[in-house]
C-alpha positions as CSV (number, residue, x, y, z in Angstrom):
1,M,45.6,32.2,-143.2
2,S,46.2,35.1,-145.6
3,D,48.1,34.6,-148.8
4,E,50.9,36.8,-147.5
5,A,51.3,34.7,-144.3
6,R,51.2,31.5,-146.4
7,K,53.9,32.8,-148.7
8,F,56.0,33.6,-145.7
9,V,55.6,30.1,-144.2
10,V,56.5,28.5,-147.6
11,E,59.6,30.6,-147.9
12,E,60.7,29.8,-144.3
13,V,60.2,26.0,-145.0
14,E,62.1,26.1,-148.3
15,A,65.0,28.1,-146.7
16,A,65.5,25.6,-143.9
17,A,68.4,23.4,-144.3
18,A,67.8,19.7,-144.6
19,P,68.9,17.7,-141.5
20,P,72.0,15.6,-141.8
21,R,71.5,12.0,-142.8
22,A,72.6,9.3,-140.4
23,R,75.7,7.4,-141.5
24,V,78.4,5.2,-140.3
25,D,82.0,5.9,-141.3
26,L,83.7,2.6,-141.8
27,D,87.0,4.3,-142.5
28,D,87.3,5.0,-138.7
29,V,86.9,1.4,-137.8
30,A,89.6,-0.8,-139.2
31,E,88.3,-4.3,-138.6
32,T,90.1,-7.3,-139.9
33,P,88.1,-10.3,-141.2
34,A,89.3,-12.2,-138.1
35,Q,87.9,-9.5,-135.7
36,K,84.7,-9.4,-137.6
37,L,84.3,-13.2,-137.3
38,E,85.1,-13.0,-133.6
39,R,82.4,-10.3,-133.1
40,K,79.9,-12.4,-134.9
41,R,80.9,-15.5,-132.8
42,D,80.5,-13.6,-129.6
43,Y,77.0,-12.5,-130.6
44,L,76.0,-16.0,-131.6
45,E,77.4,-17.5,-128.4
46,G,75.5,-15.0,-126.3
47,F,72.3,-15.7,-128.3
48,L,72.6,-19.5,-127.9
49,A,73.5,-19.2,-124.2
50,E,70.3,-17.2,-123.4
51,K,67.8,-19.4,-121.6
52,P,64.2,-19.4,-122.7
53,M,61.7,-17.6,-120.5
54,A,59.9,-20.0,-118.1
55,D,56.4,-20.8,-119.1
56,D,53.8,-19.1,-117.1
57,A,51.4,-21.9,-116.1
58,T,48.9,-19.4,-114.9
59,G,48.5,-17.3,-118.0
60,P,47.0,-18.1,-121.4
61,G,48.9,-20.9,-123.0
62,G,50.1,-22.1,-119.6
63,A,49.4,-25.6,-118.3
64,I,47.1,-24.7,-115.5
65,Y,45.1,-22.1,-117.5
66,E,44.7,-24.4,-120.5
67,G,43.7,-27.3,-118.2
68,V,41.0,-25.1,-116.7
69,I,39.7,-24.1,-120.2
70,D,39.7,-27.8,-121.2
71,A,37.7,-28.6,-118.1
72,L,35.2,-25.9,-118.9
73,K,34.8,-27.2,-122.4
74,E,33.6,-30.5,-120.9
75,I,30.6,-28.9,-119.2
76,Y,27.5,-28.8,-121.4
77,D,24.4,-26.7,-121.0
78,P,21.6,-29.2,-120.5
79,E,19.2,-27.4,-122.9
80,I,21.7,-26.5,-125.6
81,P,24.1,-29.2,-126.9
82,V,27.1,-26.9,-126.7
83,N,29.7,-26.5,-123.9
84,I,29.5,-23.5,-121.7
85,Y,32.8,-22.1,-122.8
86,E,31.9,-22.0,-126.5
87,L,28.4,-20.6,-125.5
88,G,30.2,-17.6,-124.1
89,L,29.0,-18.2,-120.5
90,I,32.5,-17.9,-119.2
91,Y,33.4,-14.2,-118.8
92,G,36.8,-14.7,-117.2
93,V,39.3,-17.2,-115.9
94,D,42.0,-15.9,-113.5
95,V,44.7,-18.2,-112.2
96,S,46.9,-17.0,-109.3
97,P,50.6,-18.0,-109.0
98,D,49.7,-20.3,-106.1
99,G,47.1,-22.2,-108.1
100,G,43.9,-20.4,-107.0
101,V,41.4,-20.1,-109.8
102,A,38.6,-17.5,-110.1
103,V,36.0,-18.1,-112.7
104,T,33.5,-15.4,-113.6
105,M,30.5,-16.8,-115.5
106,T,26.9,-16.2,-116.3
107,L,23.9,-18.3,-117.5
108,T,21.7,-17.9,-120.5
109,T,18.9,-16.6,-118.3
110,P,18.4,-16.0,-114.6
111,H,15.6,-18.5,-114.7
112,C,17.8,-21.2,-116.1
113,P,16.9,-24.6,-114.5
114,V,20.6,-25.2,-113.6
115,A,21.2,-21.8,-112.0
116,E,22.0,-23.5,-108.7
117,S,23.8,-26.6,-109.9
118,M,25.9,-25.2,-112.8
119,P,28.3,-23.0,-110.7
120,A,28.9,-25.9,-108.3
121,E,29.7,-28.2,-111.3
122,V,32.1,-25.6,-112.7
123,E,33.8,-25.3,-109.3
124,M,34.1,-29.1,-108.9
125,R,35.5,-29.7,-112.4
126,V,38.0,-26.8,-112.3
127,A,39.2,-27.8,-108.8
128,A,40.0,-31.3,-110.3
129,V,42.5,-29.8,-112.8
130,P,46.1,-30.7,-111.8
131,G,47.8,-27.7,-110.3
132,V,44.6,-26.0,-109.1
133,R,44.6,-25.4,-105.4
134,D,41.0,-24.2,-105.2
135,C,38.3,-22.6,-107.3
136,E,35.9,-19.7,-106.7
137,V,33.0,-19.3,-109.1
138,S,31.3,-15.9,-109.4
139,L,27.9,-15.9,-111.1
140,V,27.2,-12.5,-112.6
141,W,24.3,-11.1,-114.6
142,D,25.9,-8.0,-115.9
143,P,26.6,-7.9,-118.8
144,P,23.7,-10.1,-119.6
145,W,24.4,-13.1,-121.9
146,D,23.3,-12.8,-125.6
147,M,23.9,-14.9,-128.6
148,A,26.7,-12.6,-129.8
149,K,28.9,-14.0,-127.1
150,M,28.8,-17.5,-128.7
151,S,31.9,-18.7,-130.6
152,D,31.8,-19.6,-134.2
153,E,32.1,-23.3,-133.2
154,A,28.9,-23.0,-131.1
155,R,27.0,-21.2,-133.9
156,L,28.1,-23.9,-136.3
157,E,26.9,-26.6,-133.9
158,L,23.6,-25.0,-133.6
159,G,23.2,-24.4,-137.3
160,M,23.4,-20.6,-137.0
161,L,26.2,-20.1,-139.5
């Protein structure tokens, strides 16, 4: 931008009027102390009357979801003394409103000696959680598991921290 154009822009900006500031005129509202107290009381009564939102049992923090996570934390990899959840073998837990659970998981390696039995154990343990109608376990290999997926608790247990 040339100096002349820059000077023109600066002059235009400086010549512009500042926008009006937002303000509330209290002179127009003649509120007595009793009216003010009543307004506050109405607000408070409305706030106290509001019912808390129902807990979503199927989402994180919900009873079924947390029960499924607790069940997964009871299943240990036979070669590594850490549960499969902390190892990062569980990629996803989806709970439907009717109690169906879908678990997406992997194993440390495709040649894992429990490749056939581990998904069945996960299905059995999750299906035993109160509120779970059924469980479907999907064993995936993409993305492949690596040690970066382990939680800090697992790393501490294995002496990696």
